N, C-alpha and C positions, 0 to 999 in steps of 0.2 A: 504494500500498498503504503500513496508518494505523501508524505506533509506534508506540511505548507505550517512551518513558522511565523507567526507574528506578528510585530511589537506594535505595538500605538501606548495613548492616552491611558490611564489611567479613571480619568474627564475625557467630558465630553466634546470640550470644545465649542464655541461660539455658531458654526457654520452647524445647520443640522443637516446637514451635509456626510459629512464628518457621519457618524453614527448610520446614516443610512450608505452609506459607500461601507462599515464597518460585517452590517449585518449581508450584505447582496454580495460580500466575499466570503462573509461566511455558509451564505445559502452557497456561491457558484462550488466551492469547495469539503463541503457537502454530496451537492448533487453530482458528481464528479466522480464518488465513493473514494474521497482525496479523507486524511486524516487534518488535525489542526493539531500545532501548537501554541502557546502563545501562555501570560503570567502567570495563571488563574485563578483574577480578579472574577468578582462575579457586578463590578461596576465601573462606571464609563466605555473607551470604546470598546476596551476589555470584555466588559460581558454581553457588549451586543452580538459581541462577533461570533461568540463560545453560541448562547442563546439561539443565535439564527441556526451554525451547525448542528448545537442539538435537533431543534428544531424538523430541521431536512436529514436525522438519522444518523448523522456524520458520528466522530469520534472525532474526541475534543480531549486531549494532555495538557492538564491543567501545570508549575512551574513553579509554588512560590515559595521564597525563605519563612520563615515561623520566623523572627519578629515583622514578616507584611502584611500575618496573615488579619491581622484583625486592622485593621489602618486598608488595605485595599480588601478589604471582606473578602475571604478570599469561595467562590465559589464549588459548595458542595456539589451540583447535579452535574459534576464532569464522570467522563469518561472514566480517569485515572486523576487523578492529583496527585501529583510528590510536593512534597514538605521538604522543604531539599534547607542547609544550615542557612547558605547563607548569597549573597547575587553572583560567585563566581560558580559559584553551584549549580546558581537556574541556570545563566547561561552556557550553561558547561554543560549542562542535564539538554536545556531544548535541541542547541545546537547539535548531541547526538542521536535524539528524537526529529533529527527537520533534514528534507530533502531536498530543500530550499525553505527564500527566508523574503521574506516582507515585509515592512515597515510603512504604519501607516502613520497616521499624522498623531503627533504627541507631543511632548514638550522636552526634557532635556535625556530622564531615564532612553527613549526612546531617541531619538539622536545614536548617546551612549551604546544601545544595543549593534543598531544601522554600525557604524563604525569598527565596534573591533569585531566585528560578525563581517565584514569589506577586507579590515585588516586581513584579520588570518586565514582569506581567500587570496589576500596577494601575496604571503608568507609563505603562501600551496599548504596552510595546515590543513584544508579541505578545499573542496573544487566546485560544489554548490552555488547555483544561479542565487544575485539577491536582488533584490526588485524593489519601488517606494510605488507607491497608488500616489497620484500626483491630486489629488482627494481636490474640488477645485483651486486650482494654482499654489494647492497651499506648500509641494515642494520645489514648487518653477525657481524659488533666488535660491534655493541652495546650488538645485544642477545646474544657475546659473553658476554661483560662484564655483563647483569644479569645476567649467567648465573653461573657469579665468585660473583653478590653480593648473589649469594643461597650458596651458597658454605662457602661461610663466617660467612652466620649464618646473614646476612641484610637482608632478602627475601625470605620468606617463596617456597616452593617449587608449592602449591596451589596457590599462587598470581602472579608466575612465568608463571608457566601454561594456564594461563587468557589471555596472548597474545600468539593470535597465528601468525604463517607466513607461510611464501608465498610468489614464484615468478613470481606464474604465476594467471593474474586477477580469473576467471573462478577457478581457485582451490581454492584461498583465498574465493572470496564470500562462496566457499557453505562450506570449513570449518569457516569461521562464523552466518551460516547456523543449521551445526549442533550443534557447543557452543550454539547456543541462545535456541534452542530446551533443550540440556543435560542434 
């Protein structure tokens, strides 16, 4: 079974489109017969994507550190909820269970997870595809900045090209699978 790890906010953000995109992505993953791996919370975009996948009969694995069980309100209705010791163990377990990664809108935790996973790919620690769901242009400034880092000689074009982006969940999933088999 293909499993997609999603990084996203434990908040919903100000744009209602963020929640809609999270729910659509969760449904799309489950409808393809794939599994979802995420941070294990029942609130914000995290809860929205998990509930949507579960509603479609999908497998959902949540990974949450003990210290965030109360703060992020652990989702007890998942297929599997893995409680781990710390954030390092969380990210490691999520990566271990995933075949590809997607970042939805989120804050500093989402960005940290995205960049660490991308760095791991760059360093050859994994070869799994990574993408961002650019809902309402949320990631457009970041993608432009990354293009700027290429232009300034700090990021090679091949590494930049490995981070795929799309505004539509189904299109992003298709692009990730194409990248996985390339």
